[in-house]
PDB file as gemmi writes it, atoms N, CA and C in Angstrom:
CRYST1    1.000    1.000    1.000  90.00  90.00  90.00 P 1                      
ATOM      1  N   MET A   1       0.840  -1.175   0.000  1.00  0.00           N  
ATOM      2  CA  MET A   1       0.000   0.000   0.000  1.00  0.00           C  
ATOM      3  C   MET A   1       0.885   1.239   0.000  1.00  0.00           C  
ATOM      4  N   CYS A   2       0.575   2.163  -0.822  1.00  0.00           N  
ATOM      5  CA  CYS A   2       1.347   3.392  -0.943  1.00  0.00           C  
ATOM      6  C   CYS A   2       0.808   4.420   0.048  1.00  0.00           C  
ATOM      7  N   THR A   3       1.687   5.062   0.789  1.00  0.00           N  
ATOM      8  CA  THR A   3       1.234   6.017   1.797  1.00  0.00           C  
ATOM      9  C   THR A   3       1.711   7.433   1.508  1.00  0.00           C  
ATOM     10  N   THR A   4       1.861   7.766   0.254  1.00  0.00           N  
ATOM     11  CA  THR A   4       2.244   9.138  -0.066  1.00  0.00           C  
ATOM     12  C   THR A   4       1.008  10.018  -0.050  1.00  0.00           C  
ATOM     13  N   ARG A   5       1.230  11.292   0.087  1.00  0.00           N  
ATOM     14  CA  ARG A   5       0.103  12.226   0.092  1.00  0.00           C  
ATOM     15  C   ARG A   5      -0.663  12.180  -1.225  1.00  0.00           C  
ATOM     16  N   ALA A   6       0.064  12.096  -2.311  1.00  0.00           N  
ATOM     17  CA  ALA A   6      -0.586  12.075  -3.619  1.00  0.00           C  
ATOM     18  C   ALA A   6      -1.472  10.847  -3.776  1.00  0.00           C  
ATOM     19  N   ALA A   7      -1.074   9.730  -3.177  1.00  0.00           N  
ATOM     20  CA  ALA A   7      -1.875   8.516  -3.282  1.00  0.00           C  
ATOM     21  C   ALA A   7      -3.140   8.598  -2.430  1.00  0.00           C  
ATOM     22  N   LEU A   8      -3.097   9.349  -1.347  1.00  0.00           N  
ATOM     23  CA  LEU A   8      -4.241   9.419  -0.446  1.00  0.00           C  
ATOM     24  C   LEU A   8      -5.173  10.588  -0.726  1.00  0.00           C  
ATOM     25  N   PHE A   9      -4.617  11.710  -1.171  1.00  0.00           N  
ATOM     26  CA  PHE A   9      -5.405  12.920  -1.354  1.00  0.00           C  
ATOM     27  C   PHE A   9      -5.123  13.516  -2.726  1.00  0.00           C  
ATOM     28  N   ASP A  10      -6.141  14.056  -3.327  1.00  0.00           N  
ATOM     29  CA  ASP A  10      -5.974  14.782  -4.582  1.00  0.00           C  
ATOM     30  C   ASP A  10      -6.296  16.242  -4.326  1.00  0.00           C  
ATOM     31  N   GLY A  11      -5.823  17.098  -5.180  1.00  0.00           N  
ATOM     32  CA  GLY A  11      -6.168  18.503  -5.063  1.00  0.00           C  
ATOM     33  C   GLY A  11      -4.947  19.379  -4.871  1.00  0.00           C  
ATOM     34  N   PRO A  12      -5.177  20.678  -4.925  1.00  0.00           N  
ATOM     35  CA  PRO A  12      -4.058  21.612  -4.873  1.00  0.00           C  
ATOM     36  C   PRO A  12      -3.397  21.704  -3.499  1.00  0.00           C  
ATOM     37  N   HIS A  13      -4.078  21.283  -2.445  1.00  0.00           N  
ATOM     38  CA  HIS A  13      -3.518  21.414  -1.105  1.00  0.00           C  
ATOM     39  C   HIS A  13      -3.121  20.062  -0.520  1.00  0.00           C  
ATOM     40  N   ALA A  14      -2.841  19.090  -1.352  1.00  0.00           N  
ATOM     41  CA  ALA A  14      -2.508  17.752  -0.875  1.00  0.00           C  
ATOM     42  C   ALA A  14      -1.241  17.756  -0.031  1.00  0.00           C  
ATOM     43  N   ASP A  15      -0.314  18.667  -0.312  1.00  0.00           N  
ATOM     44  CA  ASP A  15       0.927  18.691   0.461  1.00  0.00           C  
ATOM     45  C   ASP A  15       0.730  19.268   1.862  1.00  0.00           C  
ATOM     46  N   ARG A  16      -0.397  19.897   2.132  1.00  0.00           N  
ATOM     47  CA  ARG A  16      -0.661  20.476   3.451  1.00  0.00           C  
ATOM     48  C   ARG A  16      -1.398  19.521   4.381  1.00  0.00           C  
ATOM     49  N   LEU A  17      -1.887  18.427   3.875  1.00  0.00           N  
ATOM     50  CA  LEU A  17      -2.668  17.507   4.687  1.00  0.00           C  
ATOM     51  C   LEU A  17      -1.751  16.593   5.493  1.00  0.00           C  
ATOM     52  N   PRO A  18      -2.110  16.300   6.755  1.00  0.00           N  
ATOM     53  CA  PRO A  18      -1.256  15.440   7.582  1.00  0.00           C  
ATOM     54  C   PRO A  18      -1.319  13.998   7.117  1.00  0.00           C  
ATOM     55  N   ILE A  19      -0.181  13.336   7.135  1.00  0.00           N  
ATOM     56  CA  ILE A  19      -0.133  11.935   6.740  1.00  0.00           C  
ATOM     57  C   ILE A  19       0.137  11.051   7.951  1.00  0.00           C  
ATOM     58  N   ASP A  20       0.936  11.535   8.889  1.00  0.00           N  
ATOM     59  CA  ASP A  20       1.273  10.767  10.079  1.00  0.00           C  
ATOM     60  C   ASP A  20       0.270  11.080  11.173  1.00  0.00           C  
ATOM     61  N   ARG A  21      -0.265  10.037  11.752  1.00  0.00           N  
ATOM     62  CA  ARG A  21      -1.257  10.234  12.803  1.00  0.00           C  
ATOM     63  C   ARG A  21      -0.721   9.694  14.122  1.00  0.00           C  
ATOM     64  N   HIS A  22      -1.227  10.247  15.200  1.00  0.00           N  
ATOM     65  CA  HIS A  22      -0.888   9.793  16.536  1.00  0.00           C  
ATOM     66  C   HIS A  22      -1.464   8.391  16.708  1.00  0.00           C  
ATOM     67  N   PRO A  23      -0.806   7.496  17.469  1.00  0.00           N  
ATOM     68  CA  PRO A  23      -1.307   6.126  17.631  1.00  0.00           C  
ATOM     69  C   PRO A  23      -2.735   6.036  18.145  1.00  0.00           C  
ATOM     70  N   ARG A  24      -3.193   7.037  18.897  1.00  0.00           N  
ATOM     71  CA  ARG A  24      -4.558   6.995  19.417  1.00  0.00           C  
ATOM     72  C   ARG A  24      -5.537   7.760  18.545  1.00  0.00           C  
ATOM     73  N   GLY A  25      -5.111   8.239  17.410  1.00  0.00           N  
ATOM     74  CA  GLY A  25      -6.032   8.893  16.503  1.00  0.00           C  
ATOM     75  C   GLY A  25      -5.889  10.387  16.407  1.00  0.00           C  
ATOM     76  N   GLY A  26      -5.049  11.001  17.204  1.00  0.00           N  
ATOM     77  CA  GLY A  26      -4.855  12.441  17.140  1.00  0.00           C  
ATOM     78  C   GLY A  26      -3.866  12.803  16.051  1.00  0.00           C  
ATOM     79  N   HIS A  27      -3.559  14.074  15.940  1.00  0.00           N  
ATOM     80  CA  HIS A  27      -2.663  14.526  14.889  1.00  0.00           C  
ATOM     81  C   HIS A  27      -1.324  15.002  15.409  1.00  0.00           C  
ATOM     82  N   GLY A  28      -1.160  15.130  16.662  1.00  0.00           N  
ATOM     83  CA  GLY A  28       0.087  15.671  17.161  1.00  0.00           C  
ATOM     84  C   GLY A  28       0.132  15.593  18.662  1.00  0.00           C  
ATOM     85  N   MET A  29       0.545  16.711  19.256  1.00  0.00           N  
ATOM     86  CA  MET A  29       0.690  16.734  20.699  1.00  0.00           C  
ATOM     87  C   MET A  29      -0.646  16.494  21.397  1.00  0.00           C  
ATOM     88  N   LEU A  30      -1.689  17.091  20.899  1.00  0.00           N  
ATOM     89  CA  LEU A  30      -3.019  16.916  21.468  1.00  0.00           C  
ATOM     90  C   LEU A  30      -3.951  16.358  20.401  1.00  0.00           C  
ATOM     91  N   ARG A  31      -5.072  15.826  20.819  1.00  0.00           N  
ATOM     92  CA  ARG A  31      -5.993  15.194  19.874  1.00  0.00           C  
ATOM     93  C   ARG A  31      -6.813  16.215  19.108  1.00  0.00           C  
ATOM     94  N   ASN A  32      -7.354  15.786  17.984  1.00  0.00           N  
ATOM     95  CA  ASN A  32      -8.279  16.567  17.160  1.00  0.00           C  
ATOM     96  C   ASN A  32      -7.688  17.865  16.640  1.00  0.00           C  
ATOM     97  N   GLY A  33      -6.410  17.886  16.394  1.00  0.00           N  
ATOM     98  CA  GLY A  33      -5.776  19.053  15.803  1.00  0.00           C  
ATOM     99  C   GLY A  33      -5.610  20.221  16.747  1.00  0.00           C  
ATOM    100  N   LEU A  34      -5.817  20.017  18.026  1.00  0.00           N  
ATOM    101  CA  LEU A  34      -5.660  21.089  19.007  1.00  0.00           C  
ATOM    102  C   LEU A  34      -4.171  21.303  19.252  1.00  0.00           C  
ATOM    103  N   GLU A  35      -3.728  22.509  19.073  1.00  0.00           N  
ATOM    104  CA  GLU A  35      -2.317  22.845  19.239  1.00  0.00           C  
ATOM    105  C   GLU A  35      -2.078  23.422  20.629  1.00  0.00           C  
ATOM    106  N   PRO A  36      -0.841  23.397  21.101  1.00  0.00           N  
ATOM    107  CA  PRO A  36      -0.546  23.962  22.425  1.00  0.00           C  
ATOM    108  C   PRO A  36      -0.915  25.439  22.550  1.00  0.00           C  
ATOM    109  N   TRP A  37      -0.807  26.204  21.483  1.00  0.00           N  
ATOM    110  CA  TRP A  37      -1.149  27.624  21.577  1.00  0.00           C  
ATOM    111  C   TRP A  37      -2.643  27.826  21.750  1.00  0.00           C  
ATOM    112  N   HIS A  38      -3.470  26.856  21.307  1.00  0.00           N  
ATOM    113  CA  HIS A  38      -4.909  26.930  21.566  1.00  0.00           C  
ATOM    114  C   HIS A  38      -5.172  26.871  23.076  1.00  0.00           C  
ATOM    115  N   VAL A  39      -4.456  25.982  23.747  1.00  0.00           N  
ATOM    116  CA  VAL A  39      -4.617  25.841  25.195  1.00  0.00           C  
ATOM    117  C   VAL A  39      -4.195  27.125  25.900  1.00  0.00           C  
ATOM    118  N   ILE A  40      -3.119  27.736  25.437  1.00  0.00           N  
ATOM    119  CA  ILE A  40      -2.648  28.989  26.034  1.00  0.00           C  
ATOM    120  C   ILE A  40      -3.705  30.081  25.889  1.00  0.00           C  
ATOM    121  N   ILE A  41      -4.337  30.152  24.726  1.00  0.00           N  
ATOM    122  CA  ILE A  41      -5.381  31.160  24.508  1.00  0.00           C  
ATOM    123  C   ILE A  41      -6.572  30.910  25.426  1.00  0.00           C  
ATOM    124  N   VAL A  42      -6.986  29.663  25.558  1.00  0.00           N  
ATOM    125  CA  VAL A  42      -8.115  29.333  26.439  1.00  0.00           C  
ATOM    126  C   VAL A  42      -7.785  29.695  27.885  1.00  0.00           C  
ATOM    127  N   LEU A  43      -6.562  29.400  28.322  1.00  0.00           N  
ATOM    128  CA  LEU A  43      -6.165  29.743  29.690  1.00  0.00           C  
ATOM    129  C   LEU A  43      -6.123  31.252  29.900  1.00  0.00           C  
ATOM    130  N   ALA A  44      -5.661  31.988  28.896  1.00  0.00           N  
ATOM    131  CA  ALA A  44      -5.618  33.452  29.008  1.00  0.00           C  
ATOM    132  C   ALA A  44      -7.029  34.029  29.102  1.00  0.00           C  
ATOM    133  N   VAL A  45      -7.950  33.509  28.308  1.00  0.00           N  
ATOM    134  CA  VAL A  45      -9.342  33.979  28.365  1.00  0.00           C  
ATOM    135  C   VAL A  45      -9.959  33.630  29.719  1.00  0.00           C  
ATOM    136  N   ALA A  46      -9.679  32.426  30.215  1.00  0.00           N  
ATOM    137  CA  ALA A  46     -10.200  32.037  31.533  1.00  0.00           C  
ATOM    138  C   ALA A  46      -9.660  32.958  32.621  1.00  0.00           C  
ATOM    139  N   LEU A  47      -8.395  33.332  32.509  1.00  0.00           N  
ATOM    140  CA  LEU A  47      -7.810  34.251  33.486  1.00  0.00           C  
ATOM    141  C   LEU A  47      -8.493  35.611  33.434  1.00  0.00           C  
ATOM    142  N   LEU A  48      -8.801  36.072  32.226  1.00  0.00           N  
ATOM    143  CA  LEU A  48      -9.491  37.355  32.092  1.00  0.00           C  
ATOM    144  C   LEU A  48     -10.924  37.295  32.621  1.00  0.00           C  
ATOM    145  N   VAL A  49     -11.607  36.185  32.370  1.00  0.00           N  
ATOM    146  CA  VAL A  49     -13.009  36.063  32.770  1.00  0.00           C  
ATOM    147  C   VAL A  49     -13.143  35.877  34.283  1.00  0.00           C  
ATOM    148  N   PHE A  50     -12.367  34.959  34.849  1.00  0.00           N  
ATOM    149  CA  PHE A  50     -12.528  34.621  36.260  1.00  0.00           C  
ATOM    150  C   PHE A  50     -11.616  35.416  37.189  1.00  0.00           C  
ATOM    151  N   GLY A  51     -10.545  35.953  36.684  1.00  0.00           N  
ATOM    152  CA  GLY A  51      -9.612  36.687  37.532  1.00  0.00           C  
ATOM    153  C   GLY A  51      -8.629  35.755  38.216  1.00  0.00           C  
ATOM    154  N   SER A  52      -7.530  36.320  38.661  1.00  0.00           N  
ATOM    155  CA  SER A  52      -6.468  35.493  39.236  1.00  0.00           C  
ATOM    156  C   SER A  52      -6.840  34.934  40.607  1.00  0.00           C  
ATOM    157  N   LYS A  53      -7.765  35.561  41.310  1.00  0.00           N  
ATOM    158  CA  LYS A  53      -8.141  35.070  42.639  1.00  0.00           C  
ATOM    159  C   LYS A  53      -9.126  33.911  42.566  1.00  0.00           C  
ATOM    160  N   ARG A  54     -10.040  33.938  41.600  1.00  0.00           N  
ATOM    161  CA  ARG A  54     -11.052  32.875  41.494  1.00  0.00           C  
ATOM    162  C   ARG A  54     -10.610  31.718  40.625  1.00  0.00           C  
ATOM    163  N   LEU A  55      -9.599  31.904  39.783  1.00  0.00           N  
ATOM    164  CA  LEU A  55      -9.194  30.855  38.838  1.00  0.00           C  
ATOM    165  C   LEU A  55      -8.770  29.552  39.533  1.00  0.00           C  
ATOM    166  N   PRO A  56      -7.983  29.570  40.617  1.00  0.00           N  
ATOM    167  CA  PRO A  56      -7.656  28.297  41.284  1.00  0.00           C  
ATOM    168  C   PRO A  56      -8.889  27.569  41.815  1.00  0.00           C  
ATOM    169  N   ASP A  57      -9.853  28.319  42.336  1.00  0.00           N  
ATOM    170  CA  ASP A  57     -11.083  27.685  42.830  1.00  0.00           C  
ATOM    171  C   ASP A  57     -11.884  27.063  41.695  1.00  0.00           C  
ATOM    172  N   VAL A  58     -11.939  27.747  40.570  1.00  0.00           N  
ATOM    173  CA  VAL A  58     -12.655  27.221  39.404  1.00  0.00           C  
ATOM    174  C   VAL A  58     -11.965  25.956  38.898  1.00  0.00           C  
ATOM    175  N   ALA A  59     -10.637  25.977  38.828  1.00  0.00           N  
ATOM    176  CA  ALA A  59      -9.891  24.802  38.362  1.00  0.00           C  
ATOM    177  C   ALA A  59     -10.080  23.628  39.319  1.00  0.00           C  
ATOM    178  N   ARG A  60     -10.064  23.897  40.609  1.00  0.00           N  
ATOM    179  CA  ARG A  60     -10.274  22.851  41.606  1.00  0.00           C  
ATOM    180  C   ARG A  60     -11.670  22.250  41.466  1.00  0.00           C  
ATOM    181  N   SER A  61     -12.656  23.090  41.253  1.00  0.00           N  
ATOM    182  CA  SER A  61     -14.028  22.621  41.084  1.00  0.00           C  
ATOM    183  C   SER A  61     -14.172  21.773  39.821  1.00  0.00           C  
ATOM    184  N   LEU A  62     -13.527  22.199  38.745  1.00  0.00           N  
ATOM    185  CA  LEU A  62     -13.560  21.405  37.510  1.00  0.00           C  
ATOM    186  C   LEU A  62     -12.886  20.050  37.708  1.00  0.00           C  
ATOM    187  N   GLY A  63     -11.790  20.030  38.440  1.00  0.00           N  
ATOM    188  CA  GLY A  63     -11.109  18.765  38.722  1.00  0.00           C  
ATOM    189  C   GLY A  63     -11.981  17.815  39.515  1.00  0.00           C  
ATOM    190  N   ARG A  64     -12.648  18.349  40.534  1.00  0.00           N  
ATOM    191  CA  ARG A  64     -13.560  17.512  41.327  1.00  0.00           C  
ATOM    192  C   ARG A  64     -14.701  16.978  40.472  1.00  0.00           C  
ATOM    193  N   SER A  65     -15.257  17.834  39.636  1.00  0.00           N  
ATOM    194  CA  SER A  65     -16.354  17.405  38.758  1.00  0.00           C  
ATOM    195  C   SER A  65     -15.897  16.328  37.789  1.00  0.00           C  
ATOM    196  N   ALA A  66     -14.692  16.470  37.264  1.00  0.00           N  
ATOM    197  CA  ALA A  66     -14.163  15.462  36.338  1.00  0.00           C  
ATOM    198  C   ALA A  66     -13.967  14.131  37.054  1.00  0.00           C  
ATOM    199  N   ARG A  67     -13.480  14.164  38.298  1.00  0.00           N  
ATOM    200  CA  ARG A  67     -13.309  12.929  39.065  1.00  0.00           C  
ATOM    201  C   ARG A  67     -14.640  12.252  39.345  1.00  0.00           C  
ATOM    202  N   VAL A  68     -15.656  13.030  39.701  1.00  0.00           N  
ATOM    203  CA  VAL A  68     -16.987  12.467  39.961  1.00  0.00           C  
ATOM    204  C   VAL A  68     -17.552  11.856  38.684  1.00  0.00           C  
ATOM    205  N   LEU A  69     -17.427  12.572  37.578  1.00  0.00           N  
ATOM    206  CA  LEU A  69     -17.922  12.060  36.303  1.00  0.00           C  
ATOM    207  C   LEU A  69     -17.217  10.764  35.917  1.00  0.00           C  
ATOM    208  N   LYS A  70     -15.906  10.719  36.106  1.00  0.00           N  
ATOM    209  CA  LYS A  70     -15.146   9.517  35.773  1.00  0.00           C  
ATOM    210  C   LYS A  70     -15.560   8.342  36.651  1.00  0.00           C  
ATOM    211  N   SER A  71     -15.753   8.583  37.937  1.00  0.00           N  
ATOM    212  CA  SER A  71     -16.150   7.489  38.826  1.00  0.00           C  
ATOM    213  C   SER A  71     -17.564   7.004  38.517  1.00  0.00           C  
ATOM    214  N   GLU A  72     -18.464   7.915  38.174  1.00  0.00           N  
ATOM    215  CA  GLU A  72     -19.824   7.509  37.801  1.00  0.00           C  
ATOM    216  C   GLU A  72     -19.824   6.713  36.502  1.00  0.00           C  
ATOM    217  N   ALA A  73     -19.015   7.130  35.538  1.00  0.00           N  
ATOM    218  CA  ALA A  73     -18.921   6.385  34.276  1.00  0.00           C  
ATOM    219  C   ALA A  73     -18.348   4.996  34.523  1.00  0.00           C  
ATOM    220  N   ARG A  74     -17.353   4.903  35.396  1.00  0.00           N  
ATOM    221  CA  ARG A  74     -16.768   3.609  35.737  1.00  0.00           C  
ATOM    222  C   ARG A  74     -17.809   2.722  36.415  1.00  0.00           C  
ATOM    223  N   ALA A  75     -18.637   3.299  37.292  1.00  0.00           N  
ATOM    224  CA  ALA A  75     -19.678   2.529  37.975  1.00  0.00           C  
ATOM    225  C   ALA A  75     -20.738   2.043  36.987  1.00  0.00           C  
ATOM    226  N   LEU A  76     -21.098   2.880  36.029  1.00  0.00           N  
ATOM    227  CA  LEU A  76     -22.074   2.459  35.013  1.00  0.00           C  
ATOM    228  C   LEU A  76     -21.532   1.330  34.150  1.00  0.00           C  
ATOM    229  N   ARG A  77     -20.252   1.413  33.794  1.00  0.00           N  
ATOM    230  CA  ARG A  77     -19.648   0.324  33.010  1.00  0.00           C  
ATOM    231  C   ARG A  77     -19.618  -0.963  33.813  1.00  0.00           C  
ATOM    232  N   ALA A  78     -19.349  -0.857  35.110  1.00  0.00           N  
ATOM    233  CA  ALA A  78     -19.328  -2.046  35.963  1.00  0.00           C  
ATOM    234  C   ALA A  78     -20.724  -2.661  36.061  1.00  0.00           C  
ATOM    235  N   GLU A  79     -21.763  -1.834  36.111  1.00  0.00           N  
ATOM    236  CA  GLU A  79     -23.134  -2.344  36.152  1.00  0.00           C  
ATOM    237  C   GLU A  79     -23.506  -3.037  34.849  1.00  0.00           C  
ATOM    238  N   ASP A  80     -23.023  -2.507  33.726  1.00  0.00           N  
ATOM    239  CA  ASP A  80     -23.342  -3.103  32.430  1.00  0.00           C  
ATOM    240  C   ASP A  80     -22.705  -4.471  32.260  1.00  0.00           C  
ATOM    241  N   THR A  81     -21.546  -4.694  32.848  1.00  0.00           N  
ATOM    242  CA  THR A  81     -20.871  -5.978  32.687  1.00  0.00           C  
ATOM    243  C   THR A  81     -21.419  -7.031  33.636  1.00  0.00           C  
ATOM    244  N   VAL A  82     -22.171  -6.620  34.650  1.00  0.00           N  
ATOM    245  CA  VAL A  82     -22.721  -7.575  35.629  1.00  0.00           C  
ATOM    246  C   VAL A  82     -23.996  -8.150  35.142  1.00  0.00           C  
TER     247      VAL A  82                                                      
END                                                                             
């Protein structure tokens, strides 16, 4: 199987399309084409919106919510296998 860009894509911008993919399906450092500078912009906007005093509390709350969501999803998967 040929894995050149020309073999996979046609068109004038074939040389700009990514050919190498991350083992888990992403395109690079982060998944879905998200670049590190995107994260920096999101963090800067969050700092502007919430302020430097409330930002740690917001981050802590998001972390707790993510842990609860993960544990609930794990419990649902365990119920499905039983």
